[in-house]
LUMMIVEX-302070 format. One record per atom (N, C-alpha, C): x negated, y, z negated; residue in one letter. Coordinates in steps of 0.1 Angstrom, whole numbers, plus 5000, padded with zeros to 4 digits. Example, Ala and Ser with C-alpha at 12.3 -4.5 7.8 and 13.67 -1.06 7.14 Angstrom:
residues 2
486849434922A
487749554922A
486849674922A
487249784929S
486349894929S
487150004921S
***
This chain:
residues 373
397561828498M
396161898494M
396062038491M
395562068480S
395662198475S
394062258479S
394062388480E
392962478486E
392462538471E
391162538470S
390462598458S
390362798461S
390662848452H
390262988455H
389463068447H
388363118449S
387363158439S
386563288446S
385863358438D
385063458443D
383663408445D
383863298442T
382363228442T
382263188458T
380763258467P
380763208478P
380963058481P
381463018494L
381662858497L
380362798501L
380162668494L
379362598500L
379562528511L
378662518521T
378762448534T
378462288534T
378962228541V
378562068544V
377562088554V
376861968555P
375761958569P
376061958580P
377361958583L
378261948594L
379062048600L
378862158591D
379662298591D
379262348606D
378262378610A
378062408625A
378862308637A
378762198631L
379662098644L
381162118642L
381662138630H
383162178629H
383562278635H
382662388635R
382962518641R
382762508657R
382062428660E
381762398676E
382962358680E
383562228673L
384662148677L
386262248675L
385962348672G
387162428669G
387862438658G
387362378645A
388062348633A
388462478626A
389662478622K
389962558611K
389462548597K
388462628592M
387762598581M
388662678567M
388562608557V
389462628547V
388962628533V
388662698523P
388162658508P
388662518503P
388062438498F
388562318492F
387462268483F
387662258472A
386862228461A
385562278461A
385562398464G
384162498464G
383562518477G
383862428487Y
383262418503Y
384262478512Y
383462498522A
384262548534A
384562408542A
385562378544M
386162228550M
386862258564M
386962148569P
387762148581P
389362088578P
390262178578V
391562128575V
392462058588V
391862108601Q
392562068614Q
391562118622Q
391762068632Y
390962098648Y
391962128660Y
391862198668P
392762248677P
394062158680P
393862038681A
394861938686A
396161948674A
395661968660G
396562028650G
396761878640G
397361888631V
397561788619V
398261668624V
399461708629L
400161618635L
399661508646L
399061568654A
398261478664A
397161418657A
396261478649E
395261408644E
395961288635E
397061298625H
397661198619H
397761088629H
398761128639L
399061008647L
397860948656L
397061008657H
395760938662H
394860858656H
395160898642T
394160808631T
395260668631T
396360668633R
397260578629R
397260468643R
396960518653S
397160448668S
395860408674S
394560498669A
393460478676A
392160468664A
391660608666A
390560618653A
390160748654A
389860808640A
389560928638A
388360938628A
387561048631L
386461088620L
386561178612L
386661178599F
386461258590F
385261298583F
384961428579D
383861468571D
384361458556D
383761378549V
384061388534V
382761428527V
382061478530S
380561528524S
380761608513S
381761658509H
382161728497H
382261628487H
382561528488M
382661418478M
381361428470M
381361358457G
380161338449G
379561198455G
378461158452Q
377661028455Q
376561018443Q
376760938436A
375860888425A
375360748423A
373960738417E
373960588413E
373260578399E
373860468395I
373160398383I
372560288382I
371060318379R
370160158378R
369760148365R
369560018363G
369259978351G
369759838347G
369059758337A
369559628334A
370559618330A
370959738321K
372359738315K
373459808323K
373159858335A
374159928341A
375659898344A
375859768346V
377059738345V
377859728332V
377159688323E
377759678307E
377859808301E
377259898307L
377360038300L
378660108309L
378560078320L
379660178330L
380860118324L
381059998320E
382459938314E
382860008304E
381960048295T
382260138285T
383160278286T
383060318302L
383560428306L
384960418315L
385060298321V
386060268330V
386760148327V
387860108328P
388759998324P
388559868337P
387759898348G
387659808359G
386659718354G
386659588359D
386059488358D
384659478365D
383859558361I
382559568370I
381559448367I
381559378357Q
380959248356Q
381359128366Q
382359128369A
382859028378A
382959088393A
382259198394L
382159228409L
380959168416L
381259118425G
379959058435G
379159168440G
377759118441I
377059228448I
377459248463I
377459388467G
377859388481G
379159428480G
379959428469K
381459478469K
381659578463K
382859638464T
383359778460T
384659748452T
384559848442R
386059838436R
386459968433R
387759998431Y
388460138426Y
388660098414Y
388260238405S
388660238391S
388660378389S
389060378372V
389060558369V
388260558356V
387860698355F
387260738341F
388460758333F
388660718321T
389560768310T
388960838298T
389960888291N
389660978280N
390260898268N
389960938257D
390360888244D
391960868244D
392860928253Q
394360938252Q
394660838262Q
393660768271G
394360698279G
394360758295G
394360898294G
394160978305G
393260968314G
393260998325I
392560978338I
391761088339I
390361098339L
389561228343L
389161208354L
389161088362D
388861118377D
389060968382D
389360928395D
389360808400D
388160798409D
387360668412L
386260668417L
386160528424L
385060528434M
384960398438M
383360338434M
383260208429I
382260178423I
381660058433I
380360058437S
379959948446S
378659898438S
378659748439K
377459678433K
376359678443K
375359718442L
374259688454L
373059608449L
373059568435A
372459478425A
372859468414A
372559388409D
372959348394D
372659478385D
371459538389D
371059658382D
371159808389D
371859788400H
372059928408H
373459928413H
374060048408L
375560088412L
375660218420L
376360198432F
376660318437F
378060378436F
378160498433L
379560558429L
379860668438L
381260688442V
381560778452V
382860858441V
382760988440I
383461048428I
384261178437I
385261218430N
385961328437N
385061448436N
385261538447A
384561648451A
384761758438A
386061788434A
386561888423A
385961848411A
385861708408C
385461658396C
383761608394C
383061638406K
381861558406K
380961608395K
380661728392H
379661788384H
380361738368H
381761738367A
382161698353A
382061548350A
382161468362D
381761308360D
380461308357D
379561358366F
378161328364F
377761368348F
378161478342A
378061508329A
378561428320A
379761378324H
380061268314H
379261148314H
378761098326L
377960978327L
376761018318L
376161138322V
374761168313V
374861158297V
376261218294K
376661228279K
376761088274K
377360998281H
377460878275H
376360758277H
375760778289L
374660688294L
373260718294L
373260858295G
371860908295G
370660858286G
369660818290G
368560768283G
368760638281G
369760558287K
369960418283K
369760368298K
370060428309V
370160388324V
369460528331V
369160488345E
368560618353E
369760648359E
370260788361L
371260828365L
370660938375L
371660928389R
370961018399R
372261068405R
372561188406M
373561258417M
372761278428M
373461198439I
372761198455I
373161328460I
372361418463E
372561558468E
372061568484E
371261448489D
370861448501D
371561378513D
372461348509R
373561238518R
374861298521R
375161288533S
376561318538S
377461178539S
378661208536L
379861098538L
380861108551L
380861028558L
381661048569L
382960928567L
383960938574A
384960828572A
385460808588A
385260668593L
385960638605L
387060558603L
388160628604Q
389660538603Q
390560508613Q
391060398614G
392160398623G
392060248628G
392960178634P
392960068638P
392060018650P
391660148657G
390560148667G
389060168662G
388860158647A
387660188642A
386860078645A
387059968644A
386259838646A
385759828662A
386659888672V
386259858686V
385259988686V
385260108679A
384360188682A
383160178675A
383160118663M
382060058654M
381359958661M
381959858671A
381459738677A
380159818687A
380459928691T
379559978702T
378160068697T
378560078685L
377260138677L
376660058667L
377459958660S
376759878653S
377459748651S
377059638659P
377659498659P
377559458643P
376659468635E
376659398624E
377659458615E
378259578617A
379359638609A
380459538609A
380959458620I
382059418623I
382459288615I
381159238612S
381259098601S
381759148586S
381859288583M
381959328570M
383559328569M
384359298557T
385459288554T
385959388544T
387059438541F
387659538534F
386659528519F
386459638515M
385859638502M
384659588501M
383859568511T
382559508510T
381459638515T
380159658509I
379259728512I
377959688520I
377159738528A
376059718533A
375159838538A
373859798537E
372959908545E
372759858559E
373459918566I
373559888581I
372960008590I
372659928603T
372260068613T
373360078622T
373660218623V
374660268631V
374160368641V
374360338652A
373760428663A
372360438663A
371360348657G
370060358656G
369660418641G
370560468632I
370560528621I
370660448609I
369960448603R
369960348586R
371160418579R
372160358573V
373060418564V
373760308555V
374460348547L
375260258535L
376460268540L
377060168542A
378560168548A
379360098540A
380760138536T
381660068529T
382760038537T
383359908542R
384359898547R
385859948540R
386060048540S
387160128532S
387760238536S
388560318528G
388960458533G
390260498525G
390660588530Y
391960668523Y
393160718529Y
393260608541T
394360638551T
395360528550T
394760408544G
395860278546G
395260208557G
394360258567E
393860188578E
392760118578E
392360038587D
391059978586D
390160078589D
388660078585G
387760178586G
386460138579G
385760258578W
384360268572W
384260398565W
383660408553E
383160528549E
381560498547E
380760608554I
379360598557I
378560698552I
377660658543S
376760748534S
375560758545S
375260878548V
373860908556V
373161028553V
371961008553A
371061108549A
371461238559A
371361358549N
371761498559N
371161518571N
369961468570A
369161508583A
369761438595A
370361318592D
371061238603D
372461258607D
373061338598A
374461338599A
375061378610A
374561488616E
374961538628E
374861438640E
373461388643R
373361298652R
374361188650R
374461148638L
375761018636L
377061058640L
377461168635A
378661228637A
378861238654A
378061288661R
378261298675R
378261158683R
377461078676A
377560918681A
378860898681A
379360878666I
380560838662I
382060878674I
381661038676L
382861098683L
382661058697L
381461008701G
381360968715G
381860828717G
382060768707A
382560628707A
383960628714A
384460478720P
385660478726P
386860518716P
387760618720G
389060628712G
388860718699G
387360778696V
387360858685V
387461008687V
388261048676K
388861208679K
388361258662K
387961388663P
387961448648P
389061458642P
389261448629A
390361468622A
389761548607A
390961648602G
390761718592G
391461678580G
391061768570L
391661718555L
393361728555L
394061788565G
395161798565G
395961688568G
395161588579A
395761478581A
395361368574A
394061398566R
393861288558R
394961268544R
395261398541D
396261428532D
397761348533D
398161368547S
399361328549S
399361168552S
398261118555L
398060978557L
397860898544L
397160968535R
397060898521R
398260898513R
399160998515L
400461008512L
401560888516L
401360888530E
402160768534E
401760618530E
400460628528A
399960488522A
399860478509A
400760568501G
400960558489G
399760588476G
398560658481L
397460648475L
397260788467L
396860798456C
396760898448C
395760988451C
396261108447L
395261238450L
394761278436L
393461288430Y
393361348418Y
393661478416Y
394161518406G
394761668404G
396261678409G
396761598418S
398161608419S
398961488414S
398361368417D
399161218413D
398861178400D
397561198397I
396861158383I
395761278380I
396061258364D
395261348360D
395061328345D
394461408334T
394161378322T
395561348315T
396761388319T
398061348312T
398661228317T
398061158325T
398461038332T
397760918328T
398160788324T
397460698321T
397560598335T
396860498335P
396660418349P
398260318347P
398560298337V
399960218335V
401160318340V
401260438334E
402060538343E
401860568356E
400760568361A
400260588377A
400460488385A
400960368378S
401160248385S
400060208392S
398960208386I
397560158391I
397060048381I
397759988372A
397259898361A
396859798368A
396859768382W
396159648388W
394859668388W
394159798386I
392759818384I
392059698374I
392659678363M
392259608351M
392259458353M
391459378349S
391459238352S
391859168337S
392359058338K
393059018326K
391859038311K
390458978315R
389458998306R
389459158301R
389359278310R
389359398303R
390459458296R
391859378301K
393059418291K
393059378279K
392359238276A
392459148264A
391059208257A
390059268262E
388959298255E
388959428253E
389259538260G
389359668258G
387959708260G
387559798251G
385959848251G
385759978260G
387160038265F
386760178273F
387960278265F
387560408269P
388160498263P
389860508263P
390260518255G
391960518257G
392560368258G
391660268254A
392160138256A
393360098247A
393260138234A
394560098225A
395760148232A
395760298237V
396860338245V
397660268256V
396360238264I
396860178276I
397260048274I
396559968267C
396959818262C
398359798258C
398459918249K
400159928243K
400959938257K
400860038264Q
401860068273Q
402059928284Q
400759868284L
400959728291L
401859618286L
401759618273A
402759528264A
403959588263A
404259708261E
405659758257E
406159838269E
405359868279G
405959958290G
405760108288G
405460168300A
404860298298A
406460398300A
406260508291P
407360598292P
408260638305P
407060668315R
407360708329R
406660638338R
406860648350R
406160548362R
406060658374R
404660648380R
404860698394R
405360608404R
406360678411V
407360588421V
407260668436V
407460558443G
407860628458G
409060718460G
409160788463I
410660878465I
410960908482I
412160858485Q
412660868498Q
413560988498Q
413661108502P
414861218505P
415661138513P
416961128513D
417961088521D
418061178534D
417761298533G
418061378544G
416761418552G
416761518559K
415561538566K
414561678560K
414961738550A
414161828542A
412961758535A
411861778537P
410561748528P
410661798515P
410461738503A
409961788489A
408761778486A
408361938482R
407061948481R
406561938467R
405161918462A
404761908448A
405461998441A
405661958429H
406362028418H
407862048419H
408562008431T
410061968430T
410761918420T
411761968414E
412361908404E
413061788408E
412761698400I
413561548402I
414861548391I
416061508392T
417161508386T
417861378388T
418761328377D
419261228379D
420661288385D
421761208388E
422761228396E
423661328390E
423561358374A
424361438369A
423561568364A
422361578373G
421461698370G
420561718360G
420461628353N
419461618338N
418061598347N
417161678342R
415561688348R
415261548343R
414361488353L
413761358350L
412361398350L
411861468360G
410461478362G
410061588374G
409061588381E
408761628393E
407961578403E
407961618417I
407261538427I
405961578423I
405161488426C
403561528425C
402761518438C
403461448450S
402861468461S
404061448472S
404161558481G
405261508491G
405061628503G
405761548513G
405761598528G
406261538536G
406061578549F
406761498561F
405661388566F
406061258565G
405161148571G
405561148585G
404661168595P
404661158608P
404861008612P
404260898605S
404360778610S
405560718605S
405760768591A
406960708585A
408460758592A
408260878599G
409360938606G
410261028599G
409661078589G
410561148578G
410061208567G
410661268559P
410161298545P
409861188536P
408761228528V
408161108520V
407661168508V
407761098497A
407061168483A
406861068474A
406261128463M
405761038450M
406061138441M
406461088430G
406661158417G
406961078402G
407061138392Y
407161048380Y
408361088374Y
408960958372V
410460928364V
410260858353V
411460868343P
411560778331P
411360648335P
410760558328A
411060418332A
412160338338A
413160398331A
414660368332A
415160388346A
414260498353F
414860528368F
413760498376F
412860398374A
411960358382A
412160268394A
413260168391A
413760068399A
413960098414A
413460038423I
413660048436I
415060068438I
415560188447G
417160208450G
417560288440G
417160348429T
417560418419T
417860558427T
419060598425K
419560738431K
418960848425K
418660938429L
417961058424L
418361198431L
418161318428K
418461448431K
416961508435K
416761608441L
415661678443L
416061828446L
415661888436V
416162038437V
415462108447V
415562158460V
414862198472V
415562308475V
414862448473R
415262588473R
416362588467R
416662548454G
417762578447G
419162478448G
418862388460K
419862278462K
419462158461K
420462078455A
420361928450A
420261848461A
419261788467M
419461678478M
419361558473M
420161468479D
420061308476D
418661278480D
418361158471A
417161088473A
417060938465A
416260878467H
416360748459H
414660678459H
414460598448V
413260558447V
413060438458V
411860438462C
411760358473C
410260258469C
409860148477A
408660058475A
407560168479A
406460168477L
405060198482L
404260098487L
403760108498P
403560228507P
404560258516P
404560378522F
405560408532F
405360358543F
404160338547V
403460278559V
402660158554V
402760038560P
401959918555P
400659948556P
399759888547H
398259898548H
397659798557H
396759848564S
396259738577S
395059748575S
394459698560Y
392959688559Y
392559528566Y
391159548570F
390559428574F
389859328564F
390859188562K
390259148548K
389659008554K
389558968568G
388958868572G
389858738576G
***
């Protein structure tokens, strides 16, 4: 997780006062003052999320909606995901691509009706993403950046127990479904998904109700607050990409090992920016791949650590890395040439000038625990 540094005054989220009341350490992130950790610390918050449940404030993320008879058809001209096949009440992960097949941003797309899509986009990219939508879809559909709603994420194996006390109707939801439900007496739009590899919900709530909802969830059995520090280590263990670190405009979905976002129809038909590049890589193989990397020792390899072969020839660099509290050791992801992407391939990581042994390993580092019914 990288912080943003600017002379521009930081924006605040609606829960800013609550975070400070709870003793959060606030840091600049994507132009906002955000809680990186609470007094318990990142390690404790990470482990509590894996064993019980934690509440994250992700209100800096962008929320938007597309309405119109051709909403689905037109969005497919910007993403390689199969939105036509997405059922009402379902959510899908996808990416915006450029003409070179690079990734402009990744996003979650939910279908609330055949003519109504709900998007969650990354904080640092949200204004550029919305401008991208307006440029290509403006005048053809109704577009709205949702500015009056917060976004909370309840994550962990205890999330369902906690949610059962606040919203029994939520328990019937399964992974990657979305519904308008009532939580603690407050009407919200909830998706059973998250960014930790655990079961949980992401909850869009009116700003005016955000603090009341957050306090209610924190009052549920086993729930504690967690900040962006734990969110980053959790998603790394889950092998999930962070935009700007693991994927960006120079990486294609094939190189990033997320080509599974494309259905057989989209691969065959194309019709999205960079389709020719991406489909060629699907057919012939990408020159490099994002892989899981396990250092053999105890020293973590951070972002931009050089990756070499055993002879010392440069292969690439780590895009995300650190200590995995639940994995019990250092974990990392990085890009290597396709010839070095096989699981078990031996590598070297240059940490503080010293070449350390490592190997390519399967992702995720910690098994996903999504509730699929």
